[in-house]
Chimera marker file (.cmm) of the C-alpha trace (Angstrom):
<marker_set name="trace">
<marker id="1" x="89.064" y="-15.062" z="-11.158" r="1" g="1" b="0" radius="0.5"/>
<marker id="2" x="87.667" y="-15.529" z="-7.713" r="1" g="1" b="0" radius="0.5"/>
<marker id="3" x="87.324" y="-11.417" z="-7.995" r="1" g="1" b="0" radius="0.5"/>
<marker id="4" x="85.998" y="-10.820" z="-10.854" r="1" g="1" b="0" radius="0.5"/>
<marker id="5" x="82.993" y="-13.539" z="-9.772" r="1" g="1" b="0" radius="0.5"/>
<marker id="6" x="82.899" y="-11.517" z="-6.972" r="1" g="1" b="0" radius="0.5"/>
<marker id="7" x="82.469" y="-8.710" z="-8.767" r="1" g="1" b="0" radius="0.5"/>
<marker id="8" x="79.473" y="-9.981" z="-11.466" r="1" g="1" b="0" radius="0.5"/>
<marker id="9" x="77.934" y="-11.028" z="-7.792" r="1" g="1" b="0" radius="0.5"/>
<marker id="10" x="77.895" y="-7.133" z="-6.525" r="1" g="1" b="0" radius="0.5"/>
<marker id="11" x="76.531" y="-5.907" z="-9.491" r="1" g="1" b="0" radius="0.5"/>
<marker id="12" x="73.285" y="-8.773" z="-9.780" r="1" g="1" b="0" radius="0.5"/>
<marker id="13" x="72.244" y="-7.192" z="-6.521" r="1" g="1" b="0" radius="0.5"/>
<marker id="14" x="72.604" y="-3.761" z="-6.761" r="1" g="1" b="0" radius="0.5"/>
<marker id="15" x="70.998" y="-3.973" z="-10.290" r="1" g="1" b="0" radius="0.5"/>
<marker id="16" x="68.413" y="-5.997" z="-8.474" r="1" g="1" b="0" radius="0.5"/>
<marker id="17" x="68.079" y="-3.246" z="-5.677" r="1" g="1" b="0" radius="0.5"/>
<marker id="18" x="67.477" y="-0.716" z="-8.603" r="1" g="1" b="0" radius="0.5"/>
<marker id="19" x="64.368" y="-2.474" z="-9.820" r="1" g="1" b="0" radius="0.5"/>
<marker id="20" x="62.826" y="-2.150" z="-6.868" r="1" g="1" b="0" radius="0.5"/>
<marker id="21" x="58.954" y="-0.933" z="-7.059" r="1" g="1" b="0" radius="0.5"/>
<marker id="22" x="59.602" y="2.441" z="-6.036" r="1" g="1" b="0" radius="0.5"/>
<marker id="23" x="55.299" y="2.504" z="-6.117" r="1" g="1" b="0" radius="0.5"/>
<marker id="24" x="55.542" y="0.569" z="-3.029" r="1" g="1" b="0" radius="0.5"/>
<marker id="25" x="56.517" y="3.806" z="-0.984" r="1" g="1" b="0" radius="0.5"/>
<marker id="26" x="53.185" y="5.303" z="-1.740" r="1" g="1" b="0" radius="0.5"/>
<marker id="27" x="50.792" y="2.471" z="-0.897" r="1" g="1" b="0" radius="0.5"/>
<marker id="28" x="48.959" y="3.185" z="2.170" r="1" g="1" b="0" radius="0.5"/>
<marker id="29" x="45.599" y="1.362" z="4.275" r="1" g="1" b="0" radius="0.5"/>
<marker id="30" x="42.814" y="0.989" z="2.973" r="1" g="1" b="0" radius="0.5"/>
<marker id="31" x="40.241" y="2.711" z="5.287" r="1" g="1" b="0" radius="0.5"/>
<marker id="32" x="37.372" y="0.736" z="6.519" r="1" g="1" b="0" radius="0.5"/>
<marker id="33" x="35.015" y="2.903" z="4.856" r="1" g="1" b="0" radius="0.5"/>
<marker id="34" x="36.288" y="1.939" z="1.110" r="1" g="1" b="0" radius="0.5"/>
<marker id="35" x="36.837" y="-1.834" z="2.251" r="1" g="1" b="0" radius="0.5"/>
<marker id="36" x="32.870" y="-1.921" z="3.014" r="1" g="1" b="0" radius="0.5"/>
<marker id="37" x="32.168" y="-0.286" z="0.301" r="1" g="1" b="0" radius="0.5"/>
<marker id="38" x="34.016" y="-3.033" z="-2.261" r="1" g="1" b="0" radius="0.5"/>
<marker id="39" x="32.726" y="-5.147" z="-0.203" r="1" g="1" b="0" radius="0.5"/>
<marker id="40" x="28.720" y="-3.823" z="-0.316" r="1" g="1" b="0" radius="0.5"/>
<marker id="41" x="29.487" y="-3.677" z="-4.916" r="1" g="1" b="0" radius="0.5"/>
<marker id="42" x="32.718" y="-5.726" z="-5.840" r="1" g="1" b="0" radius="0.5"/>
<marker id="43" x="31.731" y="-9.073" z="-4.383" r="1" g="1" b="0" radius="0.5"/>
<marker id="44" x="34.062" y="-11.251" z="-3.867" r="1" g="1" b="0" radius="0.5"/>
<marker id="45" x="36.810" y="-8.294" z="-4.786" r="1" g="1" b="0" radius="0.5"/>
<marker id="46" x="40.396" y="-8.891" z="-3.333" r="1" g="1" b="0" radius="0.5"/>
<marker id="47" x="41.824" y="-5.298" z="-2.241" r="1" g="1" b="0" radius="0.5"/>
<marker id="48" x="45.305" y="-5.353" z="-3.792" r="1" g="1" b="0" radius="0.5"/>
<marker id="49" x="47.032" y="-2.104" z="-2.446" r="1" g="1" b="0" radius="0.5"/>
<marker id="50" x="45.704" y="1.455" z="-1.561" r="1" g="1" b="0" radius="0.5"/>
<marker id="51" x="48.205" y="4.934" z="-2.483" r="1" g="1" b="0" radius="0.5"/>
<marker id="52" x="47.026" y="8.601" z="-3.203" r="1" g="1" b="0" radius="0.5"/>
<marker id="53" x="47.184" y="9.634" z="-6.822" r="1" g="1" b="0" radius="0.5"/>
<marker id="54" x="49.233" y="12.742" z="-7.186" r="1" g="1" b="0" radius="0.5"/>
<marker id="55" x="45.452" y="14.549" z="-7.852" r="1" g="1" b="0" radius="0.5"/>
<marker id="56" x="44.834" y="13.464" z="-4.075" r="1" g="1" b="0" radius="0.5"/>
<marker id="57" x="42.918" y="10.921" z="-4.951" r="1" g="1" b="0" radius="0.5"/>
<marker id="58" x="42.791" y="7.655" z="-2.621" r="1" g="1" b="0" radius="0.5"/>
<marker id="59" x="43.651" y="4.281" z="-6.138" r="1" g="1" b="0" radius="0.5"/>
<marker id="60" x="42.436" y="1.419" z="-4.543" r="1" g="1" b="0" radius="0.5"/>
<marker id="61" x="43.302" y="-1.934" z="-6.994" r="1" g="1" b="0" radius="0.5"/>
<marker id="62" x="41.391" y="-4.739" z="-6.233" r="1" g="1" b="0" radius="0.5"/>
<marker id="63" x="41.477" y="-8.169" z="-8.267" r="1" g="1" b="0" radius="0.5"/>
<marker id="64" x="37.431" y="-8.546" z="-9.116" r="1" g="1" b="0" radius="0.5"/>
<marker id="65" x="35.939" y="-11.035" z="-11.931" r="1" g="1" b="0" radius="0.5"/>
<marker id="66" x="39.049" y="-12.424" z="-12.267" r="1" g="1" b="0" radius="0.5"/>
<marker id="67" x="40.612" y="-8.771" z="-13.558" r="1" g="1" b="0" radius="0.5"/>
<marker id="68" x="42.311" y="-5.860" z="-11.830" r="1" g="1" b="0" radius="0.5"/>
<marker id="69" x="40.143" y="-2.759" z="-11.824" r="1" g="1" b="0" radius="0.5"/>
<marker id="70" x="41.499" y="0.568" z="-10.221" r="1" g="1" b="0" radius="0.5"/>
<marker id="71" x="38.352" y="2.877" z="-7.921" r="1" g="1" b="0" radius="0.5"/>
<marker id="72" x="38.986" y="6.777" z="-6.778" r="1" g="1" b="0" radius="0.5"/>
<marker id="73" x="37.726" y="7.987" z="-3.635" r="1" g="1" b="0" radius="0.5"/>
<marker id="74" x="38.110" y="11.623" z="-2.393" r="1" g="1" b="0" radius="0.5"/>
<marker id="75" x="39.539" y="12.548" z="0.581" r="1" g="1" b="0" radius="0.5"/>
<marker id="76" x="36.417" y="11.625" z="2.410" r="1" g="1" b="0" radius="0.5"/>
<marker id="77" x="36.657" y="7.838" z="1.712" r="1" g="1" b="0" radius="0.5"/>
<marker id="78" x="33.351" y="8.635" z="-0.905" r="1" g="1" b="0" radius="0.5"/>
<marker id="79" x="34.000" y="7.173" z="-4.089" r="1" g="1" b="0" radius="0.5"/>
<marker id="80" x="34.985" y="9.137" z="-7.350" r="1" g="1" b="0" radius="0.5"/>
<marker id="81" x="34.427" y="6.511" z="-10.042" r="1" g="1" b="0" radius="0.5"/>
<marker id="82" x="36.021" y="2.706" z="-11.184" r="1" g="1" b="0" radius="0.5"/>
<marker id="83" x="38.427" y="2.268" z="-14.230" r="1" g="1" b="0" radius="0.5"/>
<marker id="84" x="39.461" y="-0.918" z="-15.873" r="1" g="1" b="0" radius="0.5"/>
<marker id="85" x="41.083" y="-2.235" z="-19.563" r="1" g="1" b="0" radius="0.5"/>
<marker id="86" x="38.716" y="-3.908" z="-22.105" r="1" g="1" b="0" radius="0.5"/>
<marker id="87" x="40.234" y="-5.531" z="-24.841" r="1" g="1" b="0" radius="0.5"/>
<marker id="88" x="38.474" y="-5.300" z="-27.855" r="1" g="1" b="0" radius="0.5"/>
<marker id="89" x="37.364" y="-9.076" z="-28.599" r="1" g="1" b="0" radius="0.5"/>
<marker id="90" x="35.273" y="-7.646" z="-25.288" r="1" g="1" b="0" radius="0.5"/>
<marker id="91" x="34.003" y="-4.281" z="-26.820" r="1" g="1" b="0" radius="0.5"/>
<marker id="92" x="30.733" y="-4.767" z="-27.512" r="1" g="1" b="0" radius="0.5"/>
<marker id="93" x="29.653" y="-4.812" z="-31.348" r="1" g="1" b="0" radius="0.5"/>
<marker id="94" x="27.193" y="-1.713" z="-30.847" r="1" g="1" b="0" radius="0.5"/>
<marker id="95" x="30.121" y="0.331" z="-29.992" r="1" g="1" b="0" radius="0.5"/>
<marker id="96" x="32.574" y="-0.350" z="-31.869" r="1" g="1" b="0" radius="0.5"/>
<marker id="97" x="30.504" y="0.127" z="-34.805" r="1" g="1" b="0" radius="0.5"/>
<marker id="98" x="30.091" y="3.202" z="-33.082" r="1" g="1" b="0" radius="0.5"/>
<marker id="99" x="33.173" y="4.785" z="-33.048" r="1" g="1" b="0" radius="0.5"/>
<marker id="100" x="33.919" y="2.598" z="-36.911" r="1" g="1" b="0" radius="0.5"/>
<marker id="101" x="31.105" y="4.787" z="-38.505" r="1" g="1" b="0" radius="0.5"/>
<marker id="102" x="32.250" y="8.195" z="-36.313" r="1" g="1" b="0" radius="0.5"/>
<marker id="103" x="35.499" y="7.523" z="-37.384" r="1" g="1" b="0" radius="0.5"/>
<marker id="104" x="35.886" y="5.139" z="-40.126" r="1" g="1" b="0" radius="0.5"/>
<marker id="105" x="40.382" y="5.761" z="-41.272" r="1" g="1" b="0" radius="0.5"/>
<marker id="106" x="40.987" y="5.705" z="-37.385" r="1" g="1" b="0" radius="0.5"/>
<marker id="107" x="42.295" y="2.334" z="-35.372" r="1" g="1" b="0" radius="0.5"/>
<marker id="108" x="41.044" y="1.559" z="-31.902" r="1" g="1" b="0" radius="0.5"/>
<marker id="109" x="43.623" y="1.251" z="-29.920" r="1" g="1" b="0" radius="0.5"/>
<marker id="110" x="43.387" y="1.546" z="-25.921" r="1" g="1" b="0" radius="0.5"/>
<marker id="111" x="40.050" y="0.758" z="-24.225" r="1" g="1" b="0" radius="0.5"/>
<marker id="112" x="38.624" y="1.751" z="-20.406" r="1" g="1" b="0" radius="0.5"/>
<marker id="113" x="35.820" y="1.752" z="-18.874" r="1" g="1" b="0" radius="0.5"/>
<marker id="114" x="34.221" y="4.130" z="-16.327" r="1" g="1" b="0" radius="0.5"/>
<marker id="115" x="31.649" y="3.708" z="-13.987" r="1" g="1" b="0" radius="0.5"/>
<marker id="116" x="31.314" y="7.054" z="-12.390" r="1" g="1" b="0" radius="0.5"/>
<marker id="117" x="28.072" y="7.415" z="-9.781" r="1" g="1" b="0" radius="0.5"/>
<marker id="118" x="25.310" y="8.763" z="-12.694" r="1" g="1" b="0" radius="0.5"/>
<marker id="119" x="27.159" y="7.304" z="-15.833" r="1" g="1" b="0" radius="0.5"/>
<marker id="120" x="29.353" y="4.537" z="-17.317" r="1" g="1" b="0" radius="0.5"/>
<marker id="121" x="31.225" y="4.635" z="-20.358" r="1" g="1" b="0" radius="0.5"/>
<marker id="122" x="33.684" y="2.790" z="-22.893" r="1" g="1" b="0" radius="0.5"/>
<marker id="123" x="37.249" y="6.064" z="-22.599" r="1" g="1" b="0" radius="0.5"/>
<marker id="124" x="38.283" y="4.960" z="-26.656" r="1" g="1" b="0" radius="0.5"/>
<marker id="125" x="41.826" y="5.683" z="-27.542" r="1" g="1" b="0" radius="0.5"/>
<marker id="126" x="42.412" y="5.575" z="-31.007" r="1" g="1" b="0" radius="0.5"/>
<marker id="127" x="44.912" y="6.629" z="-33.637" r="1" g="1" b="0" radius="0.5"/>
<marker id="128" x="45.084" y="7.507" z="-37.508" r="1" g="1" b="0" radius="0.5"/>
<marker id="129" x="48.778" y="7.662" z="-38.223" r="1" g="1" b="0" radius="0.5"/>
<marker id="130" x="50.709" y="9.763" z="-35.976" r="1" g="1" b="0" radius="0.5"/>
<marker id="131" x="47.423" y="11.776" z="-34.189" r="1" g="1" b="0" radius="0.5"/>
<marker id="132" x="45.404" y="10.338" z="-31.533" r="1" g="1" b="0" radius="0.5"/>
<marker id="133" x="42.339" y="11.235" z="-29.709" r="1" g="1" b="0" radius="0.5"/>
<marker id="134" x="39.947" y="9.821" z="-26.616" r="1" g="1" b="0" radius="0.5"/>
<marker id="135" x="36.734" y="9.363" z="-27.872" r="1" g="1" b="0" radius="0.5"/>
<marker id="136" x="33.661" y="7.640" z="-24.712" r="1" g="1" b="0" radius="0.5"/>
<marker id="137" x="30.666" y="5.661" z="-26.094" r="1" g="1" b="0" radius="0.5"/>
<marker id="138" x="27.993" y="4.693" z="-23.526" r="1" g="1" b="0" radius="0.5"/>
<marker id="139" x="27.090" y="0.973" z="-23.696" r="1" g="1" b="0" radius="0.5"/>
<marker id="140" x="24.127" y="1.074" z="-25.847" r="1" g="1" b="0" radius="0.5"/>
<marker id="141" x="26.135" y="3.226" z="-28.505" r="1" g="1" b="0" radius="0.5"/>
<marker id="142" x="25.795" y="6.589" z="-27.858" r="1" g="1" b="0" radius="0.5"/>
<marker id="143" x="28.577" y="8.522" z="-28.663" r="1" g="1" b="0" radius="0.5"/>
<marker id="144" x="31.028" y="11.698" z="-27.091" r="1" g="1" b="0" radius="0.5"/>
<marker id="145" x="33.865" y="13.507" z="-28.241" r="1" g="1" b="0" radius="0.5"/>
<marker id="146" x="34.701" y="14.679" z="-25.074" r="1" g="1" b="0" radius="0.5"/>
<marker id="147" x="33.408" y="12.657" z="-21.287" r="1" g="1" b="0" radius="0.5"/>
<marker id="148" x="29.700" y="12.590" z="-20.929" r="1" g="1" b="0" radius="0.5"/>
<link id1="1" id2="2" r="1" g="1" b="0" radius="0.2"/>
<link id1="2" id2="3" r="1" g="1" b="0" radius="0.2"/>
<link id1="3" id2="4" r="1" g="1" b="0" radius="0.2"/>
<link id1="4" id2="5" r="1" g="1" b="0" radius="0.2"/>
<link id1="5" id2="6" r="1" g="1" b="0" radius="0.2"/>
<link id1="6" id2="7" r="1" g="1" b="0" radius="0.2"/>
<link id1="7" id2="8" r="1" g="1" b="0" radius="0.2"/>
<link id1="8" id2="9" r="1" g="1" b="0" radius="0.2"/>
<link id1="9" id2="10" r="1" g="1" b="0" radius="0.2"/>
<link id1="10" id2="11" r="1" g="1" b="0" radius="0.2"/>
<link id1="11" id2="12" r="1" g="1" b="0" radius="0.2"/>
<link id1="12" id2="13" r="1" g="1" b="0" radius="0.2"/>
<link id1="13" id2="14" r="1" g="1" b="0" radius="0.2"/>
<link id1="14" id2="15" r="1" g="1" b="0" radius="0.2"/>
<link id1="15" id2="16" r="1" g="1" b="0" radius="0.2"/>
<link id1="16" id2="17" r="1" g="1" b="0" radius="0.2"/>
<link id1="17" id2="18" r="1" g="1" b="0" radius="0.2"/>
<link id1="18" id2="19" r="1" g="1" b="0" radius="0.2"/>
<link id1="19" id2="20" r="1" g="1" b="0" radius="0.2"/>
<link id1="20" id2="21" r="1" g="1" b="0" radius="0.2"/>
<link id1="21" id2="22" r="1" g="1" b="0" radius="0.2"/>
<link id1="22" id2="23" r="1" g="1" b="0" radius="0.2"/>
<link id1="23" id2="24" r="1" g="1" b="0" radius="0.2"/>
<link id1="24" id2="25" r="1" g="1" b="0" radius="0.2"/>
<link id1="25" id2="26" r="1" g="1" b="0" radius="0.2"/>
<link id1="26" id2="27" r="1" g="1" b="0" radius="0.2"/>
<link id1="27" id2="28" r="1" g="1" b="0" radius="0.2"/>
<link id1="28" id2="29" r="1" g="1" b="0" radius="0.2"/>
<link id1="29" id2="30" r="1" g="1" b="0" radius="0.2"/>
<link id1="30" id2="31" r="1" g="1" b="0" radius="0.2"/>
<link id1="31" id2="32" r="1" g="1" b="0" radius="0.2"/>
<link id1="32" id2="33" r="1" g="1" b="0" radius="0.2"/>
<link id1="33" id2="34" r="1" g="1" b="0" radius="0.2"/>
<link id1="34" id2="35" r="1" g="1" b="0" radius="0.2"/>
<link id1="35" id2="36" r="1" g="1" b="0" radius="0.2"/>
<link id1="36" id2="37" r="1" g="1" b="0" radius="0.2"/>
<link id1="37" id2="38" r="1" g="1" b="0" radius="0.2"/>
<link id1="38" id2="39" r="1" g="1" b="0" radius="0.2"/>
<link id1="39" id2="40" r="1" g="1" b="0" radius="0.2"/>
<link id1="40" id2="41" r="1" g="1" b="0" radius="0.2"/>
<link id1="41" id2="42" r="1" g="1" b="0" radius="0.2"/>
<link id1="42" id2="43" r="1" g="1" b="0" radius="0.2"/>
<link id1="43" id2="44" r="1" g="1" b="0" radius="0.2"/>
<link id1="44" id2="45" r="1" g="1" b="0" radius="0.2"/>
<link id1="45" id2="46" r="1" g="1" b="0" radius="0.2"/>
<link id1="46" id2="47" r="1" g="1" b="0" radius="0.2"/>
<link id1="47" id2="48" r="1" g="1" b="0" radius="0.2"/>
<link id1="48" id2="49" r="1" g="1" b="0" radius="0.2"/>
<link id1="49" id2="50" r="1" g="1" b="0" radius="0.2"/>
<link id1="50" id2="51" r="1" g="1" b="0" radius="0.2"/>
<link id1="51" id2="52" r="1" g="1" b="0" radius="0.2"/>
<link id1="52" id2="53" r="1" g="1" b="0" radius="0.2"/>
<link id1="53" id2="54" r="1" g="1" b="0" radius="0.2"/>
<link id1="54" id2="55" r="1" g="1" b="0" radius="0.2"/>
<link id1="55" id2="56" r="1" g="1" b="0" radius="0.2"/>
<link id1="56" id2="57" r="1" g="1" b="0" radius="0.2"/>
<link id1="57" id2="58" r="1" g="1" b="0" radius="0.2"/>
<link id1="58" id2="59" r="1" g="1" b="0" radius="0.2"/>
<link id1="59" id2="60" r="1" g="1" b="0" radius="0.2"/>
<link id1="60" id2="61" r="1" g="1" b="0" radius="0.2"/>
<link id1="61" id2="62" r="1" g="1" b="0" radius="0.2"/>
<link id1="62" id2="63" r="1" g="1" b="0" radius="0.2"/>
<link id1="63" id2="64" r="1" g="1" b="0" radius="0.2"/>
<link id1="64" id2="65" r="1" g="1" b="0" radius="0.2"/>
<link id1="65" id2="66" r="1" g="1" b="0" radius="0.2"/>
<link id1="66" id2="67" r="1" g="1" b="0" radius="0.2"/>
<link id1="67" id2="68" r="1" g="1" b="0" radius="0.2"/>
<link id1="68" id2="69" r="1" g="1" b="0" radius="0.2"/>
<link id1="69" id2="70" r="1" g="1" b="0" radius="0.2"/>
<link id1="70" id2="71" r="1" g="1" b="0" radius="0.2"/>
<link id1="71" id2="72" r="1" g="1" b="0" radius="0.2"/>
<link id1="72" id2="73" r="1" g="1" b="0" radius="0.2"/>
<link id1="73" id2="74" r="1" g="1" b="0" radius="0.2"/>
<link id1="74" id2="75" r="1" g="1" b="0" radius="0.2"/>
<link id1="75" id2="76" r="1" g="1" b="0" radius="0.2"/>
<link id1="76" id2="77" r="1" g="1" b="0" radius="0.2"/>
<link id1="77" id2="78" r="1" g="1" b="0" radius="0.2"/>
<link id1="78" id2="79" r="1" g="1" b="0" radius="0.2"/>
<link id1="79" id2="80" r="1" g="1" b="0" radius="0.2"/>
<link id1="80" id2="81" r="1" g="1" b="0" radius="0.2"/>
<link id1="81" id2="82" r="1" g="1" b="0" radius="0.2"/>
<link id1="82" id2="83" r="1" g="1" b="0" radius="0.2"/>
<link id1="83" id2="84" r="1" g="1" b="0" radius="0.2"/>
<link id1="84" id2="85" r="1" g="1" b="0" radius="0.2"/>
<link id1="85" id2="86" r="1" g="1" b="0" radius="0.2"/>
<link id1="86" id2="87" r="1" g="1" b="0" radius="0.2"/>
<link id1="87" id2="88" r="1" g="1" b="0" radius="0.2"/>
<link id1="88" id2="89" r="1" g="1" b="0" radius="0.2"/>
<link id1="89" id2="90" r="1" g="1" b="0" radius="0.2"/>
<link id1="90" id2="91" r="1" g="1" b="0" radius="0.2"/>
<link id1="91" id2="92" r="1" g="1" b="0" radius="0.2"/>
<link id1="92" id2="93" r="1" g="1" b="0" radius="0.2"/>
<link id1="93" id2="94" r="1" g="1" b="0" radius="0.2"/>
<link id1="94" id2="95" r="1" g="1" b="0" radius="0.2"/>
<link id1="95" id2="96" r="1" g="1" b="0" radius="0.2"/>
<link id1="96" id2="97" r="1" g="1" b="0" radius="0.2"/>
<link id1="97" id2="98" r="1" g="1" b="0" radius="0.2"/>
<link id1="98" id2="99" r="1" g="1" b="0" radius="0.2"/>
<link id1="99" id2="100" r="1" g="1" b="0" radius="0.2"/>
<link id1="100" id2="101" r="1" g="1" b="0" radius="0.2"/>
<link id1="101" id2="102" r="1" g="1" b="0" radius="0.2"/>
<link id1="102" id2="103" r="1" g="1" b="0" radius="0.2"/>
<link id1="103" id2="104" r="1" g="1" b="0" radius="0.2"/>
<link id1="104" id2="105" r="1" g="1" b="0" radius="0.2"/>
<link id1="105" id2="106" r="1" g="1" b="0" radius="0.2"/>
<link id1="106" id2="107" r="1" g="1" b="0" radius="0.2"/>
<link id1="107" id2="108" r="1" g="1" b="0" radius="0.2"/>
<link id1="108" id2="109" r="1" g="1" b="0" radius="0.2"/>
<link id1="109" id2="110" r="1" g="1" b="0" radius="0.2"/>
<link id1="110" id2="111" r="1" g="1" b="0" radius="0.2"/>
<link id1="111" id2="112" r="1" g="1" b="0" radius="0.2"/>
<link id1="112" id2="113" r="1" g="1" b="0" radius="0.2"/>
<link id1="113" id2="114" r="1" g="1" b="0" radius="0.2"/>
<link id1="114" id2="115" r="1" g="1" b="0" radius="0.2"/>
<link id1="115" id2="116" r="1" g="1" b="0" radius="0.2"/>
<link id1="116" id2="117" r="1" g="1" b="0" radius="0.2"/>
<link id1="117" id2="118" r="1" g="1" b="0" radius="0.2"/>
<link id1="118" id2="119" r="1" g="1" b="0" radius="0.2"/>
<link id1="119" id2="120" r="1" g="1" b="0" radius="0.2"/>
<link id1="120" id2="121" r="1" g="1" b="0" radius="0.2"/>
<link id1="121" id2="122" r="1" g="1" b="0" radius="0.2"/>
<link id1="122" id2="123" r="1" g="1" b="0" radius="0.2"/>
<link id1="123" id2="124" r="1" g="1" b="0" radius="0.2"/>
<link id1="124" id2="125" r="1" g="1" b="0" radius="0.2"/>
<link id1="125" id2="126" r="1" g="1" b="0" radius="0.2"/>
<link id1="126" id2="127" r="1" g="1" b="0" radius="0.2"/>
<link id1="127" id2="128" r="1" g="1" b="0" radius="0.2"/>
<link id1="128" id2="129" r="1" g="1" b="0" radius="0.2"/>
<link id1="129" id2="130" r="1" g="1" b="0" radius="0.2"/>
<link id1="130" id2="131" r="1" g="1" b="0" radius="0.2"/>
<link id1="131" id2="132" r="1" g="1" b="0" radius="0.2"/>
<link id1="132" id2="133" r="1" g="1" b="0" radius="0.2"/>
<link id1="133" id2="134" r="1" g="1" b="0" radius="0.2"/>
<link id1="134" id2="135" r="1" g="1" b="0" radius="0.2"/>
<link id1="135" id2="136" r="1" g="1" b="0" radius="0.2"/>
<link id1="136" id2="137" r="1" g="1" b="0" radius="0.2"/>
<link id1="137" id2="138" r="1" g="1" b="0" radius="0.2"/>
<link id1="138" id2="139" r="1" g="1" b="0" radius="0.2"/>
<link id1="139" id2="140" r="1" g="1" b="0" radius="0.2"/>
<link id1="140" id2="141" r="1" g="1" b="0" radius="0.2"/>
<link id1="141" id2="142" r="1" g="1" b="0" radius="0.2"/>
<link id1="142" id2="143" r="1" g="1" b="0" radius="0.2"/>
<link id1="143" id2="144" r="1" g="1" b="0" radius="0.2"/>
<link id1="144" id2="145" r="1" g="1" b="0" radius="0.2"/>
<link id1="145" id2="146" r="1" g="1" b="0" radius="0.2"/>
<link id1="146" id2="147" r="1" g="1" b="0" radius="0.2"/>
<link id1="147" id2="148" r="1" g="1" b="0" radius="0.2"/>
</marker_set>
């Protein structure tokens, strides 16, 4: 019986070890210039972690206004864009209306808000059966089929 309990204990230890977060391996220190950008543009934000994406951009995850946001920086530590999840309940009526008018048979599945240096918009995934696509809508309700 003791051997059986020991085996179970070992299995439990190995199963917890196997569940480790591989993302921790990609984490890097946040550059000072990036920290300064966050302080200036996202007052009160807390940097959670930074890591390089496969596309070479530095992703910096912050907690700002009780929301997780991902900021992306190029190799010169210049801000490229910011994105965060948005719930359907948060989506402005003018945006919902634009999507419903253009795609009456589709259902909104997922929403992200994106801030770029020259434009801000909602990236909205819509579904119809097994078909899904993305549409892009400005906060004023202007709809694009491709990223602006």
